[in-house]
N, C-alpha and C positions, 0 to 999 in steps of 0.2 A: 584869700588869706594873705595878710600882710605880715612880713617879718620885720625888716629894718628899713629905715629910710636911707637911701644911698647918699654918698658924699656930694653928689651933684644936685642935691635938693630935689630928688625925685618927687613928683606930685603924688598926693595921696591916691592910692589905688585900691580897689576892692574887687572881689570876685564877681564875675558877670553871670547871672542866672540864665538858665535856658540854653543848654548846649544843643546845637542843631547839627544835622548831618552835613558832613563836609564835602564829600566827594561825589555823591550820586548825581549823575547827569551833567557833570562838569567837563568831562573829557572833550566833548565836541567843541567847547568854546576855549580850550586852552592847549592848543597843539604845541608840540615841543619846539618848534622853530618860529613861533609867532613873535610879533612885535609887541612888547608890553605896553607901549605908548597908545595902542589902540584901545586899551581899557583905562579910562580916566581914573578909576578907583585905585590904580597902582601908582599913579603919579604923585610925587612929593610936593608939587606946587600948590600954594594956597591952602595948606593944611593947618589945622589947629591941633597942636600936640597935647594929649592928655597927660603926658609924662615922658621922661627920658632916662636912659642909662647908657653907660659906655657900651655895654654888651647886652643884647636881648637874645635870650635863649628860648626857642619855641619847642617845648617838650621837656617835662620834668622827670625824665627817667635817669638811668645811670650815665648815659653819654652826656646829657645836658648838664647834670650836676658835676661830673668830672671836669667839663669845660668851665663851669662856674667856679669851681675851686681854684683852678689854675689862673683864671682871669682875676679873681679876687686876690689871690696871692700876689699877683703882679700889680695890685693897686687899682684895678678897674672896678667900677660899679657894675652890677649884674642884675637884670630882671629875668626871672624864670617864669614862663607862662605855660600852663597845662590846662587842657579842656576837661580832664577828669577832675573829680572832686578831691582826689588825693594825689600827692606826688609819688613817684616811684616807677611808674610804667612797668614794662615787662621785667626789668632788672629786679624789682622788689619781689617778683614771683619766682625768680630763678632758684634753682637748687643750690646755687652758691659755688659752683666749680669754676676754676680758671686754669687755662693752660699756660705753661711757661717752660722754657728750655734753658739749661745752663744755670739754673738757680741752685743755691746751696741746699735747699730742701730736697732736691732730687737725691743727693747723697745721703742726707740724714734720714729721710723717710722711705726711700726706695732703693738704696744702695746703688745708685746710678751716678757715675762721675764722668762719663764720657759723652754726654749729650752736648749739643751746641745749638745756637740759633740757626746755623747753616743747615744742619740736619732737619731741624724743625721746619724751616722754610721749604726744603726740598720735598718733604712729605706733603705739606699743605698745597704747594704748587702742583704737585702730581694729582692730588684729589680735586684740584680746581678744573681739571680737564680743559685747559685753555680758555676758561671763561672768567678768570680773575686777573687783576692787574698785578704783575710781578713785583713792582716797587712797593705797592701797598701791603701785600702779604709778607714780603721780606722784611719790611720795616716793623710790622706787628711782631713778627717772630724775634727780630733783633732786640726789640725793646721789652720783650715779655718779662724777663727777670726783674728789670727795674720797676715794672708796674706791680709785681708781687711785693717787692720791698716797700713801695709806696703804700700799699694797702696794709701791710704788716705794721708799718710805722703808725698807722691810724688805729691799730688794735685788732686787725683781722687775724684769726687763728686758723692754721692749716695743720691737720694731723695725719692726712693720707696723701700719697702721691701715686696715682694709678695710671695704668695704660688703658685708655678707653678709646675705641675706634669703631667707626661704622664700616670700615673696609678691612677688617682684620685679615681676611684671607688673601689680600693683595699687598699687604705691607711687607717690606723687606728689612733685613737686618741693618741696613745702612741708615734707615730713617726711624725705626721703631725705638721708642723709649717711653718710660712712664713720665707723663708731663701734667696730668690732671690733678691739681691740688684741691682738696676739700676737707671738710670737718664733719664726717658723718655721725659721730657719736657724742661729740662735745661741741655742739654749735654755739658759737658766740654771736655777736652782732653781725647782721647780714652785710654784704657788700654795700647795698644802697644805704642802709642805716648809717654806716660809718662815713660814707661819702657825703650824705646829706648833713650829718652832724658837723662834719668839717666845714662845709659851705656855710652853715648857719653860725659858725663861730666868727665870721667876718662881719663887719659893720656895713659893708657895701652891698648886701644881698637883699633883694625884694622878691616876693613870690606872689603869684596870682594863680588860683585854682578855679575850676569851673568856668574857664574863659577860653573860648574857641578863637583861634587866629585864622583869619580868612585869606589874607594877602601879605606878601612882601612888598614894601614900597620902595620904588626906585627914584633917584633924582634924574635930572636931564642928562647927566653923564653915564647913566646906567648903573650907578652904585646903589647897593642896598643901604637904605637910610632909616628903615623902621618897619613896623608891621601895623596892620589894621585888624581889629577884632570884629567879631560877628555883630556887635552892637554899634559898629561904625566909629569907634574910638581909635585914635592913632597914637602910637608910642614910638619915640625917636631913639635910634641907636647912634650914639656918638662915634663908635668905632666899627661895629659890625653886627650882623644878625647870624644866629646859629640855628639850623634846622635839625632837630633831634627828636622828632615825633616817632611813633611806631610806624611800621611798614604797612603793606597792603594785606593786613591780616584778615579783615572781614570781607564778606561777599558783596561789596559795592560794585557799581557799574565800572568804576576805575579798575578795581581788581579784575573784573571779568575781562576787560580789554587788555590789560597789561600782563596778567598772570592767570590764565584760565585754569591751570591746575590748582592754584591756591583757591580760586573761586569754587571749583568743584569740591575741594576738601571742606570748605566752610559750609557748603550746602548739605553735605553729608552730616556734618555735626548738627546743623540747625534742624535737620529732619529727625534727630534723636534716634538714629539707627546705629550708633556706635561711634567710637572715637572720643576725642576730647579736644578742647581748645584751651590754650594756656594763657591767653591774654585777656584784654578788656574789649567790651563791645565797641568802645570808641576808637579802637585802633583801625583807622580807615585811611592811612597813608596821606595824612594832611600835608606833611612836609614835602612829599613827592609831588602832590598836586600843585602846591604853591610854587615849587621850583619849575615845573612844566609851564605854569602860567606865565612866567617871565622869561621863557626861552631856554631853560636848562636842558641838557641832554640826559639820556637815560642809560643805565646799565642794569637791566633787570634779568635775573636768573630765569631759566626756563623751567625751573621746578620749585617746589615749596620747601621751606624749612620745616621738615617733619621729623618726628622721631621714628616711627615705624608703623606697623600694622598690628592690630589686635583682633582677636576673634569677636570681641564684643565690647561695648562700653559699659563699665560697671565701676562703682566707687571702690577705691582701694589702693590707688597708686598715684604718687606724684603731687607736687605742690602746685596744683593748677587751680585757677579761679572759677571756672565755669563748667567743670566736668572732670571726672577722673577715670582712669583706665586701670585695668587689672593685669593683664598678661602681656609681657614683652615678647611678641610673637616673632620678631625678626630673628632673634637668637634661636628660636625653636624651628623655624621653617627649614633651616639648613641642617638640622639634626638628621641622624640616620632615618631613612625611610619616609621623610616628609618631602612631598613635592607640591607645587602649586599648579592648579589647573584653572582654566577660564570657563566661561559659560558653554563652550563647545566641548568640554572635557579634555582639553589639550594643555600640555605644558606650554609656556610662552616666555619663560625668563630663566636666567641662571639664578637659582634660589639662594646660593651662598655668596652672591655678590652683596655690595653694600645696599642698605635700605633705600638710599636716595634713588639708585638705579632701579630697584625693584618697584618702588612707588611710581616712578616715571613710566615704567613699562605697563603697570596696571592702568595708569591714566591713558596710555596709548591704546590699550585694549578697549577702553570705553569709547575712545574716538573712532576706532576702526569699526565698532559695532553700531555706532550711532546712538548708543545709550546716553552719552554725555549730553547731546543736544535734546533728546527727548525726556530724560530723567536723570539729573545729576546724582541721584541717590541709588541708581540702579547698578550696584556693584556686585557682580557675580564671580568672585574669586574665592577658591577653596583650597585648603590644605587637604591632602589625602595621604593616609598612612595605614599601616596595620596596627591593631590595638596593642601589640607587643611593644610598640614604640611610643604610644600615645601619651603616657604620663611624663615622658621626657619634655613634652611641651609645657607642662604645668610648672612654671617658675616665675617668680616676681620678687622684687626687692621688698615688697610689703605683704603680699598675700601668696599663699600656696593653695591651689585648688587641685582637685583630682578629676579624672575623667568622669567618674560617676557624678560628681557635683555638677559638671557642665552638661552632662546628659539630662540630669534631672531639671536643670534650668532651661533646657532647650537651646543651649549654646553650642552643642556638638551633636553629631549624627553618628549612629553606629548601625551596621548591617552585616549579616553573615557573608554576603557576596557583594562583589563590585557592582553587579547589575542592580541589586536592591539599593545600594548606596547612591548610585547614579540617579535612580528614580527619586530618592529622598531629597537630593540637592538640585534636581532639575537639569541634569546634563545628559547628553546622549550616552546610553549604556555602552554601545559598541565602541565609541570613541574613548571612553574612560578605560575600558578593558584593554584596548590597544595601547593606550598611553602608559598604563601600568606595566604591561608586558614589555614594552620598549625600555622603560626605566629599569626593569629588572635585568634586562640584558646589559645595559650600561653599568649597572651596579656590579654585576658579576666580573666585569673587566675593569672597573673603576675608570671608565672613560665615557664621558658624556659627549656623544657625537653631535647632539643638537645644540647645546648651549654652553658647553665647556665647564660644567660644574666641576669643582676640584676636591671637595671634602665631604666627609660624613655620609658615606654610602650605606645602603641597607635595602635589601630587596623587600618589596611589598608583596609578599608571596603567600600569605595565609590570613584568613579571617579570624575573628571579626575585623572589619575595616572601619575606619573613623575619618570623618571630615569635619572641618570647621570653617565657617564663613568669616572671611577677613573684613575688617573695617579700618580706615585710616585713622591715624592720630595726627592732628594738625597742630603744629607748634608755631606757625607764623610764616611770613613771606621771606623771600630772599631777593636782594637787589634793590636798587633805588636810583638816585640821581648820579650822574657821572661826576666824579671828583678826581682831583689829583692827589698825590701823596701828602699834601698839606691840607687836604680836605676842603679846598676851595671848590665851589660848585662851578662846573664848566658849561659853557653855552653849547647848544645843539648845533649851531651853525658853523662855528669855527674852532671849537674846542678851547677857547680862551676863557679864563675865569670871569665870573660875574663879580666885580669888585665888592669886597666886604661881605660876601655871602659864603657861609660854610655849612657843610652837612656831615653828619656822622651817624653811627649806629645803623638802624634799618632804613634811614633816609639816604644812606650812601651805598653805592654799588661798587663792585670790584673786589670784594673781600670774601664773598661766599659764592661758590660755583653752582653746579647743578644739584647739590645736596648739602645739608648741614654737616659741618666738619666734626661733629661729636661734642660731648660735654665740655664746657669751658671755653670754647672758641668765641661764643657770643660775648661772654663777660670780658675776655681779653680785648675784643673789638670795642666794647663799651668803654673800657678804661683808656685804651690806646687812642681811639678817635677823640674822645672827650678831652683828654689831657693835651693832646697836640693842638686841637682846635683852640682850647682856652689860651694856650701860650701864644699861638699865632695871632688871634684876634686882639689880645691884650697889647701886643707889640705894635699894632697899627697906630698911626698918628690920629688924633681926634679930628673929626670933621669940624670945620668952622661953621 
């Protein structure tokens, strides 16, 4: 799809048909420390350029178009290329929340006037567990209020400011504050709609959809000078190239190698045994692959960006594109009398910890048992509770179900004794009985000697008993190319920038640690990364 011809006389461009798989089987040929000159297809010499623009953006989601807006505002021409048939990426599927600290809306909507970017950064760095870059996270928090102003100037409406956290039980008064801005009852234009409309208001924008980018092209000095598409056409970047594709969301060979937990999650989804996936099938980490191909370093999280676990996959919740889920189980498993047990009938995790930690421990359980290697879908994790607590589980922002509903649907199990329940869910009866007895002793003293649980005690001391089989909800990957706080892509060999190459969003690492930081952090990253990249690349001198 073509929008406008750029001021540099951009050659006529059209969508390229036939999107192909981008990442499968490529890892072996594109090591992170390799010499790009070994692959002649990446070399700029003797090329015929099908077109040019000051800035070429690969990936037409929120990050890419935020970069485009800022570059266009500075007078640069921009070409945005996406291999999907529509622009928007995961940003267009987002629920629309954004986090910000020190913004006037905190006072107006949540009666909070003492928050600050410094408090915000302290909390986010703590959640990063040493796996994030301090300067990147601090900068995001520092600029968060200005990004909200920017979006509001475009017409974004926010009517709620809430506290939403995946680690509620470990937050402290020094860092806790309502920061999540959204519009639950009077939704206006989405973040992406507004950003896209703003970009389209400039004469220097061109768009290509249905076009897969295969390579970043370097000149003899190692500078990024353009890109090559799957059909062999080359497009020249006068100032620089921006990588803003989706991350390692789908179960490709590249995902399996770089983020096995994410690979497992997608295989569970593909098997149709529960969970949901919130992105597109074409989210295969193309930007990460292309960066690796020319020697970029990596900053990949050890865990997935996931929401939580649910008892089953069922339509009824969330703005997801390829599946929906019903029950928010994380909030439920830490309620009174709910414990998690593995295939051996034993507790294995602190249930009231954040969902990222819980999901990672479930993944470790599969690794320890060998189930991951033999069958990625073999997930044997159950909640166990007394029926007297069971309906506390049943809550969702869009659906309310009862225990009887779930029993009738085969989504829950009920038995008069723990021995009978153990047989129903396929765990050793003696182990389950012992586990529950040990839990009851901890509950009586409100002291968990095994895992340090802190909240929501309740003895599982009377039948009937209830169990639910948990499944993951996959929201996408975490981590990407190694970048600095200017979002320049850094080399694996010496940590120096690859000139004129930038990466943001899920192509950039260092801003998400072992778990996703809760609603609104991704949109903040989208806007912050994109705006900063757009300003930085537009400020570069044109290549001759």
